N, C-alpha and C positions, 0 to 999 in steps of 0.2 A: 504494500500500500504506500503510495506516494505521500510524504508528509506535507500537509497543507497548513497554510496560515488561516486561522479562524478567529473572528471577533465575535464574542457573545455580548450582546447589549442587554444589560440588566442582571443584577446579582440577586434576583428573587429565587425562589425554590426551583422553578423550571430552568432558569438560566444556569444556576449552579449545578443542577443535576446533569444538564447537557454538557457543560464544561468538564465535569468530572469524567464522563464517559469518553468524550472526544480526546481529552488529554491522555487518558489511560490507554486509548488506542494508538497513541503515538503522534498526535497532531500538535501543532504549535498554537496554543489557545491563549487568548487574552480576553478577560472579562472586564467590561467597562460599566461602572455603576456611578450614577450621579450623586447618590447619597453617601453618607459616611458610615453605613452599616451594610451587612449582608442580610438577605432574607426578604427584602422588599417590604410588603405589608406585614410580614412576620418579623417584627422588630423587637429588640430588647431595650427597655428603658429603665431608668432608676428614679424612684419617687421616695424622697426622704430616706435614702440609703437602702431601699428595698428593691429587689429585682422583680420586674413585672414584664411579661411578654404581651405584645399586641398581635393582632392578626388571628389566625386559627387558634382555637383554644383546646381542641382535642385532636387526637390521631385516631382515625378509623381505618379499617381495612389494612392492618399492619402487614399483611402478606404482600401488598404492593411495594412496601419498603424492602421486604426480603427479595422480591423479584428484581428490584433495582440493584441491590447489593450483589446479588448473584451475577447479574450481567456485568457489573463493574469488575468482579473477580475474573470472569471469563475473558475479559479484554486484556488482562495483564499477561506478562510472561510467566514462565514456570517459577522464576525466583521472586516474582513480585509479592509484596506483602498484601494480605487480604484486607478487605474493607474494614472488617471488625477489629483488626489489629491497628489500622491507621486511625480510625475514629469510632470507638465503641459508642453505642447508643443503648441506654437502658430504659425500656418502656415499662411504666407501671400501670396496671389495669385498675380503673376506678370501679367501685362496687356497684355502680348503677350508671345507666346512660345519663340520667338526670331526673330531677323531680319537677313535674309539670303541674302548674296551677291554672285552673280554668273554671270560670263560673261557679266559684265557691267550692270546687272539688280539687283534690290534689292526689297525685299518684306518681310512684316511681315507674320508670321503664327499666327492666321488666316490671309489670304490675305485680304488686305484692299480694300475698295470700289474704283472702277475706275481703278484698276490694270488689265492688260491683262490676268493674271492668275485667276482672281476672279471667272468667271463662272465655270471653271474646278475645282478649289479648292472647291467651294461650293458644287458641285456634289460629289466630293470625300469625303468631311467631312460629308455630309448628309448620305452617305452610310457606312462610317467607324466610325465616331465619337460616335455613340450610342453603339459601341461594348465594351466600357470600362468596363461595369459591367461583361460581359462574360469573359474578360481577367482577371479581378480581381478574379473571381471565379476559373479560371484555375491556377492563381498564388498562391492562398491561400488554395486550397482544394487538398487533396490527389488524385493522378491520378487514384486510385482505387475507389474513391468516386463516387456514382451515380450522384451527382450534376454536375460532369464534363461533362457528356454525352450531355445534351442539349446545354451547353455552347460551347463545341467543335464543335457540329453539326452546330450551328449558325455561328461560325467563318469560318469553312471550306466550308460552303455554298457559301461564298464570293470568295473563292480561286479556287474551283474546282480542276482541275489537275495541276494548275500552283502553285506549292508548294514552290518555292523559291521567295524571294522578287523581284529579277530581272525578272523572268519569269512572275510573276503576273503583275508587272507594265508595262512590255513590251507589255502585252496584252491589255492595256488600250489605244486604238488607239485615243481616244478623248482627251487624256491628252497631253498638250504641253510638248515637250521633256525636256526643261529646268526645268519645275516643277517636272517632273518625276525624274530628277537627284537630285533635292533638297530633295524629299521624300526618294529616294534610299540611300542617303549618311547617313541617320540615322542608317544604319546597322553598321557603324563604332562605334556606342555606344556598340556594341557587339564585336568590335575589328576585324571584318572581312568584306569582300566584299558582295554586294547584292546577288551574285550568290551562296553564302555559308551560307545564313541564311533563315529561314522559312519565308514564305509570311506574317506571322503575323507581322513582323517588318514593313511592308508597312503600316499597320494600325496605328502604334503608333503615328505618327505626328498628325493624325486627332483626335485621342483620347486625346492627350495632348492639342490640341486646344479647344476641346469641354469641357473637364473636368478641364483644367487648369494646369499650372505648378506652383510650390509653393517653397517657401524658409522659413524655420523657422526663427522667429525673433531671432536675435543673430547669425544666420549662420547655415549651414547644420550640423556642428558638434554638434549642440544642440540635434540632434537625437541620436548620440552616447552617449552624456551625459545623456539623458533621459533613455536609455536602461541600462546604468551602474547604475543609481540611482534605477531603478526598481529591478535590480538583487541584489544590496547590501541591499536595504530595505527589500528584501525577505529572506535575510540571506546568500547570496553568498559572498564569499571572493574573491576579485580581487587583484592579485599580479602583479604589474608592474615591469619591469626590471628583469624578471626571465626567462631566456632562457632555453627551453627544449633541452636536448641533446640526449635523446633516449626514444622510446616508445615501449612497448610490452604489452601483456595481463596482466592486473592487476599491471602494473608498469610504472610509468612515472618518468624519472630522469631529473633533472635540474642541473644547475651549482652549486646550493646551497642546494638542498634537493632531497629526494626520496619520491614519493607518491605511494600508493597502492590502486587505485580506483577499484570500481566494473565495472564502465563504463567510457569510454573515448569519448568525443565529440571533433572533430577536425574542426577548422575553417581555417586550413592551405591549401596552394596550394598542389595539389596531389603529385607533385614531392618532395616537402619539407617533407611531411608526410612519403612518401616512404623511403626517406633517413634516417629519424629518426627511422624508423622500421627496418633498416638494409637491405632493399630491394634494388636491383639494379635499379637505375633510368634510364629508357630508354630515349634516345635522341629523341625528337620529330622533325618531319620534317615540322610540321605546327604549327604556333603560332599566337595568336592574336596580334594586334598592341600595340605599346608602346606610350609614349608621352614625350614631353619636356614642362614643365610647369614653367612659369615665374610669380611669385607672387610679385607685385610691388606697391609701394606707389608713387603717382603722385604729382607734384608741383602745379597742377591746375586742375580744373574740365574739363572734356571733353565736347564738344558741346552738347547742349540739344537734338540733333537728335540721339545721341548714346543711345541705349536702354540697359537694364540690360544684355541681353544675345545676342551677335552677332555671326553669323557663316559666316566666310569668306571661300568660297569653292575654290578648284582649278579649273582652266579652263577646265582641262581634268581629270575628276574623274577616268576614267579607267586607266590612267597612274599612279595615286596615288595607286590604288588597286594593280597594278602590282608591283610597287616599294615596297609596304609593304610585299607582298608575297615573293619577292626576298631579302628582308631585306636590301634594299638600300635607301638612302635618295631621296625623290622625288624632281622634279623641283618645284612643288608647293604642299602644303599640305592643309588639312582641318584645319582651325584655329578657335578656340573659343576665344571670348573676353568677360569675365564676369566682368562687371563694376559696382562699387557701389560708389555712391556719398557719401560725408560725412554725417553720420547720417542715411543713408538708410540701413535697415536690421541690419547692424553691429553698435556697439557703438563706431564708429571711428569719429575723427574730421578732417580727411583728406581723399581724394578720393583714392580708391584702384582698381587695375585691376588684373585679373588672365588671362594670355595669354597662352592658351593651344594648343600646336602644335602636331598634330598626327605624330608619328614617327615610324620607323621600330624597332622591338625588337633586336637591335644590341648590347645591353649591354654597350654602350658608354656613356661618360659624355659630357655635353655641358655647355657653359656659354654664356653670352651676346655677347662676341666677336666671337663666332662661326659663320662661314659664313652662314650656314643654318638659324640660329636664326636671324642674322642681316637681311638677305634677306626677311624672312617672316615678321619681324617687319616692314620693309620698305613697303612691300606690303600691310599689314594691314592698315598702316597709310594712304597710298594712296587710298585704297578702301573706307575707312571710311571718307575720306576728312578732315583729321585732320589738324589744322592750323600749327602744328609743328610735326616733327617725334616723334612717341611714345617713342622711346628710349631716346630722349632728355628730356622728361617729368618725367622720373623715377628718384626719389631721393634716393631710397633704394629698394633692392629686395632680394628674395631668389629664387633659381631655383632647380627643381627636374627633373630628366632625366632617360633614360633607365637603367643606372647603379644603380641609387637609387631604382627604382622599381624592379630590379632584386633581391634586398634584401628581397623582399616578396616571392620569390620563382619562379616567372614566368620566363620562359626561355628568357634570354636576356632582361628582363624587360617587358615581355608581360603582359599587364594590366589584361587580363582575362585568362592567362595561355595558355595551349594548345588549339588549335582550333579543334573542332570536325566536322564531316560531318553535313550538314544542318539537316539531319533527326535525329541526335542525340542531338538536342536541345530540350527544353521543358521537358516534362515528361520522355523522353527517354535519358536523359543526362548521361554522363559518367564523373567522377565516380558516383555511386549510393549513396543514403543516407546510406544504410547499406548492409551487405551481410551475407549469411548463413555461410560463411567461417570464418567471424570475427564478431560474434553477439555482442561482447563487444565494437565494434568501430562504431561510427556514424559520419556523416559528415554534415556540414552546411557551409554557406558562398559562396563566388564567385567561389570557386573551383567546387561547385555543380551546381551553376547557373551562369555560366560565361556570362558577358555582360548584365545581366538582371537588373542591377541597384538596387536601394534601395528596390523597391517593390518586386522584385524576391528574393533578399537575405532575406528579412523579411518573405516573403511567404514560401520560402524554409525552413527556420528555424522553421516556424510554422508547416509545414508538417512533417519534420524530427523529431522534438521534440514530436509532438503528437504521432507519431509511437512509439518512444522510451517510452513515458509514458504508452502507452497501453501495451507494452511488459513487463513493470515493474509491471503492475497491473494484473487485471483479464481479460483485453481485449486482442484482438489478433492484431498483426501487420503482414504485409506481405512484407518481404524484397524483393527488386528487384533482 
């Protein structure tokens, strides 16, 4: 294989994963990142001396990480150190997916014994929980790979003609309506309503309950640190605080240098990349949701009944979906509370929380005094039955909002960029990994797999990079 000069734009999870594989295969790889950290939205910050990670809060489908590490090892020479030796990653399984609060009811997933939802949940998990292996196959194998066929057939056997999350769940007449809403709202992890996502998203909560949700010891950003170490150990150069200003064939210009690569791999949002290429950026009429995230240190531990991951749902989810579509603030939102006691997962000596409020992509900034934030903080405190208002327990905090997320390129701070029709998710995503019109340009990251979380970003980087490697050697790749 001829050694090629490759520029990877963006040190998010997708860019770092691709850089690690390409450099491991023997190519000359340089990663350019405009920010001063690796991980993109998966960022590590310090608040009052305590470590808190932004971005994804959980690791699901850990087999996708194993598939990536296996491929990294395969690309090395006989004497190369293995991925686990270079950058060990210790995943801790949480005792539950989370605790969900909805219309005066609450339940863990998996639903606990004695709860009214228990029989329906057990049936649902029994039917969908074992599908995790098939989903992992689809996440980590090329859509043109024959291995996809039996996995896809097994999945769609469950859905029949009800191909959206809403249509599928509405057809389960035996499921309590409130439990149906709890399962449906997981589609906001893709940034859009249940009517706009594949039925596959209905399966996710059951798979997470069966296979577990995980957090690396030290925090989720440890995954980004691992990928960066793998890339650099393999010879890649990672340049932080280097902003790219233009991109063209065989030419990448930054504020401080000019590069002439053979291949460019982009981990950027589609709109940002189009702008750097001098293309007209079309205004999208549809965008995924944004968020307001409060990362805070508390003056005391929360009650023992508060689990690591709580989800406080709106009383009327349909109203929330409508508000997000119209880009207006909802009366109530879906709120996450990620809570870590001192010494749990993170090397902190004080308790911390991340309060994540689903918000419209309106590009605005918010703080703790904003009426919407105050209202939701009060609602969360009441729903959780806290002895004091959550806002009164905060000793120090940092806040990220749609205006901040807009800096990553998503319209108005949309977390997953432009939203596509439901049928254009999965292997039919847009944009594609590569195209015949620009064979020198390849894509990875959330722009290619919006809303898929860590496993889809890693799986997408694996698929895209494997195609690229085949195109650089004697094998064949098939651009979409």
